[in-house]
N, C-alpha and C positions, 0 to 999 in steps of 0.2 A: 352396571350395565356394560356391555362389550360393544366395541366398534370395529368397523372395517373401513377400507378406504376404496373409493371408486376414481379411477385415473381417466382423464379424458385428455388425449393428445392431439394437437393441431400443427399444421404446417401454415405459417403466416408469410403471405407475400403481398407487400404494399397494404392496401386496404381490405383485402380478402383473406379469409382462412379457410382451410380445408381439414376436415376431420380425418385424422389417421386412424386411430382406433380408440376404444373405450373398453376397459376392463375392471373388473372387481378383484381385488386383492384377497386371496384366501387367508384371512386374518381374524382373530377375534382377541382383542386386547382392550385394555382400559383406554379412556380417552387421552389421558396423559401420556401413556406409553405410545399410542398412535401419533400424538403430536411430536413426541421425541424422535420416532422413526422419520416422519417427514422432515424434520430438522436435520437429521443425519444425511438424508437424501438431497440437501440443499434446496428445499422447498421453503418458501417464505409465506407468512400469514398475509393473507390479502385484505382482510377487513371484515370479513364475517367469521364468526366463531368456527365454522366448519369448512371454510374454502382456503385452500393453500395453493401456491403454484410457483413456477419458475419459467424463465424465457431464455433461450440460448440461440442466438442468430435467428433462423427462420423457424425455430421449433419452440412451441409453448406446450406446457403440461399443467393441467389443473387437477388437483387432488381434493375430494369432497369426502369428509369424515361422515360416515353413516352409521346411526345407531343399529345395532342387531336386535331384532325381536324374535321370539320363538316363531319358527316357521317362516322367517324371512328369507327366502331365496329369490325374491321377485324382481332384483335389479339386474 
């Protein structure tokens, strides 16, 4: 099975967050290769098999690993 990544980026100020952008990476790799890419980008495993993220100052990025199925362009 192939996987891709959906990135969601936020600005964090105190107790509030603002969605900056959300995009799907044009990628079709195995899950292990996808996880290795996230590690190289300094993302850390958050606790769910498919959720990774990092925070720097006022910026937070969440990466969700999504399985690709035939005809799945819906995200």
